[in-house]
C-alpha positions as CSV (number, residue, x, y, z in Angstrom):
1,M,-49.1,50.6,7.9
2,A,-48.7,53.3,10.4
3,D,-47.5,56.8,10.1
4,V,-46.3,58.5,13.2
5,P,-46.0,62.5,12.6
6,T,-44.3,64.5,15.2
7,G,-45.5,67.8,16.9
8,G,-48.9,67.3,15.9
9,D,-48.4,66.7,12.4
10,V,-51.8,64.7,11.4
11,S,-52.7,63.9,8.0
12,N,-54.5,61.2,5.7
13,E,-53.4,62.7,2.4
14,G,-50.3,60.5,2.1
15,D,-47.9,63.1,3.9
16,H,-44.7,61.1,4.9
17,H,-41.5,62.4,6.1
18,T,-38.2,60.5,4.9
19,D,-36.7,61.1,8.4
20,A,-39.9,60.6,10.5
21,P,-40.1,57.5,12.7
22,K,-41.9,54.4,10.8
23,H,-44.2,51.8,11.8
24,G,-45.8,53.3,14.8
25,A,-42.4,54.3,16.3
26,S,-43.8,56.9,18.8
27,Q,-41.7,60.2,18.6
28,P,-42.2,62.2,22.0
29,V,-42.4,65.6,21.8
30,G,-41.3,68.1,24.5
31,E,-39.0,67.3,27.6
32,G,-40.2,63.9,28.2
33,T,-38.5,60.8,27.1
34,A,-39.7,57.5,25.4
35,D,-38.1,54.1,26.0
36,E,-36.0,53.4,22.7
37,S,-37.3,56.2,20.8
38,V,-35.1,58.9,21.8
39,E,-31.3,58.9,21.3
40,K,-29.8,59.5,24.9
41,P,-27.3,62.2,24.8
42,Q,-23.5,60.8,25.2
43,P,-21.3,62.2,28.0
44,R,-19.4,65.5,26.9
45,K,-16.0,65.3,25.5
46,P,-14.1,68.6,24.5
47,V,-14.0,68.6,20.9
48,S,-11.9,71.4,19.0
49,A,-13.5,74.6,18.1
50,F,-11.8,74.2,14.5
51,A,-12.6,70.6,13.8
52,P,-15.2,71.3,11.3
53,L,-12.7,72.9,9.2
54,K,-11.5,69.7,8.3
55,V,-14.1,68.9,6.2
56,P,-13.7,70.5,2.8
57,V,-17.1,71.5,1.7
58,Y,-17.9,72.9,5.1
59,R,-14.4,75.0,4.9
60,R,-15.3,76.3,1.6
61,I,-18.8,77.7,2.8
62,W,-17.2,79.0,5.7
63,A,-15.0,80.9,3.9
64,A,-17.6,82.2,1.4
65,F,-19.8,83.2,4.2
66,T,-17.0,85.2,6.0
67,V,-16.3,87.5,2.9
68,S,-20.2,87.8,2.6
69,A,-20.5,88.7,6.1
70,T,-17.7,91.3,5.8
71,G,-19.4,93.3,3.1
72,T,-22.6,93.1,5.1
73,F,-21.0,94.7,8.0
74,I,-19.3,97.4,5.6
75,Q,-22.5,98.2,4.5
76,L,-24.0,98.2,7.9
77,T,-21.3,100.8,9.0
78,A,-21.8,102.9,6.0
79,G,-25.7,103.2,5.8
80,P,-26.2,104.2,9.0
81,W,-23.4,106.8,9.2
82,V,-24.7,108.0,5.7
83,M,-28.2,108.4,7.1
84,Q,-26.9,110.4,10.2
85,E,-24.8,113.0,7.8
86,L,-28.3,113.0,5.6
87,T,-30.9,113.5,8.5
88,G,-29.2,113.8,11.8
89,S,-32.1,111.7,13.3
90,P,-31.7,108.9,15.7
91,L,-35.0,107.4,14.4
92,M,-34.1,107.4,10.8
93,V,-30.4,106.0,11.8
94,S,-32.3,103.1,13.5
95,L,-34.5,102.7,10.6
96,V,-31.6,101.4,8.6
97,T,-30.9,98.7,11.0
98,T,-34.7,97.9,10.8
99,A,-35.0,97.7,7.3
100,L,-31.8,95.3,6.9
101,F,-33.4,92.7,9.5
102,F,-37.1,93.2,9.6
103,P,-37.9,91.1,6.3
104,R,-36.6,88.0,8.7
105,L,-39.3,88.6,11.0
106,V,-41.9,88.5,7.9
107,L,-40.4,86.0,5.4
108,S,-38.2,83.7,7.6
109,L,-41.3,81.0,8.2
110,P,-42.2,80.8,4.6
111,A,-38.5,80.7,3.6
112,G,-37.8,77.9,6.3
113,A,-41.0,75.9,4.7
114,L,-39.4,76.2,1.3
115,A,-36.1,75.0,2.8
116,D,-37.6,71.9,3.7
117,V,-39.7,71.1,0.4
118,I,-37.5,72.6,-2.5
119,E,-33.7,72.7,-3.5
120,R,-31.9,74.9,-0.9
121,R,-29.4,75.7,-3.3
122,T,-31.9,77.5,-5.8
123,I,-33.2,79.4,-2.8
124,I,-29.8,80.6,-1.6
125,L,-28.7,81.5,-5.2
126,F,-31.7,83.6,-5.6
127,G,-31.8,85.5,-2.3
128,Q,-27.9,86.3,-2.5
129,S,-28.2,87.2,-6.1
130,L,-31.2,89.9,-5.2
131,S,-29.2,91.4,-2.4
132,A,-26.2,91.8,-4.7
133,V,-28.3,93.8,-7.3
134,A,-29.7,95.9,-4.7
135,A,-26.4,96.7,-3.1
136,S,-24.9,97.5,-6.7
137,A,-27.8,99.9,-7.4
138,M,-26.8,101.8,-4.0
139,A,-23.6,101.9,-5.0
140,V,-24.1,103.5,-8.6
141,L,-26.7,106.2,-6.7
142,M,-24.4,107.0,-4.0
143,F,-21.4,107.7,-6.7
144,M,-23.7,109.9,-8.6
145,G,-24.7,111.6,-5.7
146,V,-28.6,111.2,-6.1
147,L,-28.9,108.9,-2.8
148,T,-31.8,110.0,-0.7
149,P,-32.7,108.9,2.7
150,W,-35.7,107.3,1.7
151,V,-34.3,105.5,-1.1
152,L,-31.2,104.3,1.0
153,L,-34.0,102.7,3.2
154,G,-35.7,100.8,0.3
155,L,-32.5,99.5,-1.0
156,T,-31.6,98.2,2.3
157,F,-35.0,96.9,2.8
158,I,-34.4,94.8,-0.5
159,I,-31.1,93.6,0.5
160,G,-32.6,92.4,3.8
161,I,-35.5,90.6,1.7
162,G,-32.6,88.6,-0.2
163,N,-30.9,87.7,3.0
164,A,-34.4,86.5,4.9
165,L,-34.9,84.4,1.9
166,S,-31.5,82.7,2.0
167,H,-30.7,82.5,5.6
168,P,-33.1,79.6,6.9
169,S,-31.9,77.5,4.0
170,F,-28.1,78.3,4.7
171,M,-28.6,77.7,8.6
172,S,-30.2,74.4,7.9
173,L,-27.7,73.2,5.3
174,V,-24.8,73.5,7.5
175,P,-25.4,70.4,9.9
176,E,-25.8,68.3,6.8
177,L,-22.2,69.2,6.0
178,V,-20.4,67.8,9.1
179,P,-20.9,64.9,11.5
180,R,-23.4,65.2,14.0
181,P,-20.8,65.3,17.0
182,L,-19.2,68.4,15.2
183,M,-22.5,70.3,15.0
184,P,-22.1,72.5,17.7
185,Q,-18.6,73.5,16.7
186,A,-19.7,74.0,13.2
187,I,-22.4,76.4,14.5
188,T,-20.1,78.4,16.8
189,L,-17.6,78.8,14.0
190,N,-20.5,80.2,11.8
191,S,-21.0,82.8,14.6
192,A,-17.3,83.3,14.7
193,A,-17.1,84.1,11.0
194,A,-20.1,86.5,11.2
195,N,-18.2,88.2,14.2
196,L,-14.7,88.1,12.5
197,A,-16.5,90.0,9.6
198,R,-18.3,92.2,12.4
199,S,-14.5,93.1,13.6
200,M,-13.2,93.8,10.1
201,G,-16.2,94.9,8.2
202,P,-17.0,98.3,10.5
203,S,-13.3,99.2,10.4
204,L,-13.0,99.0,6.7
205,G,-16.5,100.9,6.1
206,G,-15.5,103.6,8.8
207,A,-12.3,104.0,6.8
208,L,-14.0,104.3,3.3
209,V,-16.5,106.7,4.6
210,A,-14.0,108.7,6.3
211,V,-12.2,109.4,2.9
212,G,-15.2,109.9,0.8
213,L,-15.4,106.6,-0.5
214,T,-19.1,105.5,0.7
215,H,-20.0,104.2,-2.9
216,V,-17.0,101.7,-2.8
217,A,-18.1,100.4,0.8
218,F,-21.7,99.9,-1.0
219,G,-19.8,98.2,-4.0
220,A,-17.5,96.0,-1.8
221,N,-20.8,94.6,-0.5
222,A,-22.3,93.7,-3.7
223,V,-19.3,92.0,-4.8
224,S,-19.0,90.0,-1.4
225,F,-22.4,88.2,-2.3
226,L,-20.6,86.7,-5.0
227,A,-18.5,84.6,-2.7
228,V,-21.3,82.8,-1.6
229,I,-23.0,82.3,-5.2
230,G,-19.7,80.8,-6.5
231,V,-19.4,78.3,-3.8
232,V,-23.0,77.3,-3.8
233,L,-23.0,77.1,-7.5
234,A,-20.4,74.3,-7.1
235,F,-22.5,72.1,-4.8
236,K,-24.2,69.2,-6.1
237,R,-28.0,69.6,-6.6
238,E,-30.0,67.9,-3.8
239,P,-32.2,64.9,-4.1
240,M,-35.6,66.4,-4.1
241,P,-38.5,65.0,-1.7
242,K,-40.8,62.5,-3.4
243,R,-44.0,64.1,-4.7
244,G,-46.2,62.8,-1.9
245,A,-43.9,64.3,0.2
246,K,-44.4,67.9,-1.0
247,R,-47.3,69.9,0.7
248,N,-49.0,73.2,0.8
249,L,-46.6,75.9,2.2
250,W,-48.8,77.2,4.6
251,R,-49.8,73.8,5.8
252,S,-45.8,72.9,6.1
253,T,-45.3,76.1,8.1
254,L,-48.0,75.1,10.4
255,V,-46.5,71.9,11.0
256,G,-43.0,73.5,12.3
257,I,-45.2,75.6,14.4
258,R,-46.9,73.0,16.2
259,Y,-43.4,71.0,16.6
260,V,-41.9,73.9,18.3
261,R,-45.1,74.3,20.3
262,F,-44.9,70.8,21.8
263,T,-41.2,70.9,22.3
264,R,-40.5,72.8,25.3
265,S,-36.8,73.1,25.1
266,I,-36.8,74.6,21.9
267,R,-40.0,76.7,22.7
268,I,-38.1,78.2,25.6
269,L,-35.1,79.0,23.6
270,I,-36.8,80.5,20.9
271,I,-38.9,83.1,23.1
272,Y,-35.6,83.9,25.1
273,T,-33.8,84.5,21.7
274,A,-36.8,86.8,20.4
275,I,-36.5,88.9,23.7
276,F,-32.8,88.9,24.1
277,N,-32.8,90.1,20.3
278,M,-35.2,93.0,20.9
279,S,-33.5,94.2,24.0
280,S,-29.7,93.9,22.7
281,A,-30.3,95.8,19.4
282,S,-29.9,99.1,20.9
283,L,-26.1,99.2,20.9
284,Q,-25.6,98.4,17.2
285,A,-28.6,100.4,16.3
286,L,-27.7,103.7,18.1
287,L,-24.2,103.2,18.0
288,P,-23.7,105.9,15.2
289,S,-25.7,108.7,17.2
290,F,-23.9,107.6,20.4
291,A,-20.2,107.8,18.9
292,S,-21.2,111.1,17.1
293,V,-23.2,113.1,19.7
294,E,-22.3,111.9,23.0
295,L,-18.7,110.4,22.6
296,G,-17.7,113.2,19.9
297,V,-15.9,110.7,17.5
298,G,-16.0,110.9,13.6
299,A,-16.6,108.1,11.1
300,G,-13.3,106.5,11.7
301,G,-14.0,106.5,15.5
302,F,-17.3,104.9,14.8
303,G,-15.8,102.2,12.9
304,L,-13.3,101.7,15.3
305,L,-16.0,101.1,18.0
306,F,-18.3,98.9,15.5
307,G,-14.9,96.9,15.1
308,L,-14.3,96.5,18.9
309,L,-17.7,95.0,19.3
310,G,-17.0,92.4,16.6
311,A,-13.5,91.7,17.8
312,G,-14.7,90.8,21.5
313,A,-17.2,88.7,19.7
314,V,-14.4,86.8,17.6
315,V,-12.6,86.2,20.9
316,G,-15.9,85.0,23.0
317,A,-16.6,82.4,19.8
318,G,-12.9,80.9,20.5
319,T,-13.7,80.7,24.3
320,R,-17.7,79.8,24.5
321,E,-16.7,76.1,24.7
322,R,-14.5,76.6,27.9
323,V,-16.8,78.9,29.4
324,S,-19.9,77.0,28.8
325,F,-18.0,74.0,30.9
326,V,-17.2,76.4,33.7
327,L,-20.7,77.8,33.9
328,G,-22.7,74.8,33.0
329,R,-26.4,75.2,33.5
330,R,-25.9,78.9,34.5
331,M,-24.6,79.8,31.2
332,L,-27.1,81.5,29.8
333,P,-28.7,83.3,32.8
334,V,-25.1,84.7,33.4
335,T,-24.1,85.9,30.2
336,I,-27.3,87.5,29.4
337,T,-27.6,89.5,32.7
338,S,-23.7,90.3,32.4
339,Y,-24.1,91.6,28.8
340,G,-27.2,93.9,30.2
341,V,-24.9,95.3,32.9
342,M,-22.2,95.9,30.5
343,V,-24.4,97.9,28.1
344,I,-25.9,100.1,31.1
345,I,-22.5,101.3,31.7
346,V,-21.6,101.9,28.1
347,G,-24.8,103.9,27.9
348,F,-23.7,106.0,30.8
349,T,-20.1,106.8,29.8
350,R,-19.0,109.7,27.9
351,Q,-15.2,108.6,27.4
352,A,-14.7,107.0,23.9
353,T,-11.7,104.7,25.4
354,L,-13.8,103.3,28.3
355,A,-16.4,102.7,25.9
356,G,-14.5,100.8,23.5
357,A,-13.3,98.6,26.2
358,L,-16.8,97.9,27.3
359,I,-18.1,97.4,24.1
360,F,-15.4,94.7,23.4
361,V,-16.6,92.7,26.6
362,S,-20.2,93.3,25.5
363,G,-19.2,91.5,22.4
364,M,-17.7,88.7,23.8
365,L,-21.0,88.2,26.5
366,W,-23.4,88.9,23.3
367,I,-21.8,86.0,21.3
368,W,-21.5,83.4,24.3
369,T,-25.2,84.0,24.7
370,A,-26.1,83.9,20.7
371,T,-24.3,80.8,19.9
372,T,-25.7,78.7,22.8
373,F,-29.2,79.7,21.5
374,N,-28.4,79.0,18.0
375,S,-26.4,75.4,18.7
376,S,-28.9,74.4,21.0
377,V,-32.1,74.8,18.6
378,Q,-30.3,73.2,15.7
379,V,-28.9,70.2,17.8
380,Q,-32.4,69.3,18.7
381,A,-34.4,69.8,15.5
382,P,-34.7,66.6,13.4
383,R,-33.9,66.6,9.8
384,W,-37.6,66.5,8.1
385,V,-38.4,69.6,10.3
386,R,-35.0,71.7,10.8
387,G,-35.7,74.3,8.2
388,R,-39.0,75.1,9.8
389,V,-37.6,75.2,13.3
390,V,-34.6,77.1,12.3
391,S,-36.9,79.4,10.3
392,L,-38.9,80.1,13.7
393,Y,-35.5,80.6,15.4
394,V,-34.7,83.2,12.9
395,V,-38.1,85.1,13.3
396,A,-36.8,85.2,16.8
397,Q,-33.7,86.7,15.7
398,G,-36.4,89.1,13.6
399,M,-36.7,90.8,17.0
400,Q,-33.6,92.8,16.3
401,P,-35.1,95.5,14.3
402,V,-38.2,95.9,16.4
403,G,-35.8,96.5,19.5
404,A,-34.0,99.3,16.9
405,F,-37.1,101.0,16.1
406,V,-37.9,101.0,19.7
407,A,-34.8,102.3,20.9
408,G,-34.6,105.1,18.2
409,A,-38.0,106.2,19.2
410,I,-36.7,106.4,22.7
411,A,-33.8,108.1,21.4
412,E,-35.7,110.9,19.7
413,V,-37.0,112.0,23.1
414,T,-34.1,111.1,25.5
415,G,-31.1,110.8,23.4
416,A,-28.9,107.8,22.6
417,G,-27.4,106.9,25.6
418,P,-30.4,106.7,28.1
419,A,-32.1,104.8,25.2
420,I,-29.4,102.5,25.4
421,V,-29.5,102.0,29.0
422,A,-33.6,101.6,28.8
423,M,-33.3,98.6,26.3
424,A,-30.4,96.9,28.1
425,S,-32.2,96.9,31.4
426,I,-34.7,94.4,29.7
427,S,-31.6,92.2,29.0
428,V,-30.8,92.1,33.0
429,V,-34.4,91.4,33.7
430,L,-34.4,88.3,31.5
431,G,-31.1,87.0,32.6
432,V,-32.4,87.2,36.5
433,L,-35.5,85.3,35.3
434,G,-33.3,82.6,33.7
435,F,-31.8,81.5,37.0
436,R,-35.3,80.5,38.2
437,L,-36.2,78.9,35.0
438,R,-34.5,75.4,34.2
439,L,-33.1,76.5,30.6
440,P,-31.8,73.8,28.3
441,V,-27.9,73.1,28.5
442,L,-26.2,72.4,25.2
443,G,-24.2,69.7,26.4
444,E,-27.2,67.6,27.6
445,L,-29.2,68.0,24.4
446,S,-29.2,65.7,21.3
447,E,-31.4,65.4,18.2
448,P,-34.5,63.0,18.3
449,A,-33.7,59.9,16.6
450,P,-36.5,57.2,15.7
451,A,-36.2,53.7,17.4
452,P,-34.5,50.9,15.3
453,E,-36.5,48.3,13.6
454,R,-37.3,45.2,15.7
455,S,-38.5,41.8,14.8
456,R,-41.7,42.0,17.1
457,P,-45.3,42.8,16.2
458,L,-46.2,45.9,14.9
459,S,-48.5,46.4,17.6
460,V,-46.0,46.3,20.5
461,M,-43.5,48.4,18.5
462,H,-44.7,51.7,20.5
463,A,-42.7,53.0,23.1
464,E,-44.0,51.6,26.3
465,R,-43.8,54.5,28.5
466,V,-44.0,58.3,27.4
467,C,-43.7,61.4,29.7
468,G,-43.9,65.1,29.0
469,S,-46.0,66.6,26.1
470,P,-48.4,65.3,23.7
471,I,-47.6,62.9,20.9
472,V,-50.1,61.9,18.1
473,V,-50.1,58.3,16.4
474,L,-51.9,57.9,13.1
475,N,-52.9,54.3,11.9
476,S,-53.6,54.4,8.1
477,F,-55.0,51.1,6.9
478,R,-55.6,50.1,3.1
479,V,-58.5,47.5,2.4
480,D,-58.2,45.7,-1.0
């Protein structure tokens, strides 16, 4: 019997993957191809961006996620503004964003490994419940008037822990709810949901803060988690991996890291995602300070500006497919560079109306970039390692709080505007470098698939030609 792990997964302890190639069918790793062992991508055909919503189970989870994300953006609007009023410090304001997203950087890898070996339904329920409890506590303390800056950061951090635990499970679950041809559209719709929430949540949060109902804003976030909990509770329990397929959590995590290491297209996308999220975090993290100090607007104006960022992203989600057909291989370099340039102009402007228009366009450019990264990674990841690949992608997204902290530290010295400009300049450099690299193109990617069984000797069932990065073939024999 031959067991062929992918990406350096070598074991003699009975580790088997239900979706991994069998009987020595070599699985190439990297951008090389092997005859008969990698499914060739089909020619691209336009598919409606809303086609996945015809799948009932996906439609329900999409609606629940939209409600929950709206609550998160109400929180993300109210929290930084409360910190601005409590401290007036750009660094403390940026730390609210850092506290919310930093747990992804620390917990995403083990959470992704858990998503591949235990029931994802359970992980999502635990994470969402933890976040709901923390948001409820924040609402009660705010209503009592005893919420302090450090308690605000601590409870925000707990909300971030709950989100970090459930996020890889949710992301790796979605591709299994729709047929493979609809995966890019489903992933784009997820981003559209997040950015529909980004357009509505800040406006609602800003309005609630402006009329002195900040505790209601925090409470709305707590209630929004119940939408996801209710839908996930209705899911059927997943069939669990066989006993022999379960593995040590740390070892399972390393398998995912090795897979990404030897898969060039995924590796490049994750590196680019990390740098882009770090450099693009300054606009969102410093917008409260920028709006208050340099644009001279109040909580309502800040909520409107934040809402325009999300509204641009909603428009971008609906037009990404068309733009990708026009730009082709230049999609990522063009959108990353253009985003950096647009945000640099925002950093220099001191007129609120012009800033709002520029922020709207920045939202479109950001979602074109983010959804292309997201879809490209998930389309390529095989099911048996998808949770761990997604968790590495989430770790890359976790560079956002690092960028927020750096931007806040710069703003303490220079002010919010110059800090936004400095961080956005990194995006411009990243985009220009992308023109020189051969970045993966979503329409040319597909999930690796094992070769079909053939009625030929075991010794010749390996691929005859393999190009690209290393593969590992393990032959195991039992002698009676």
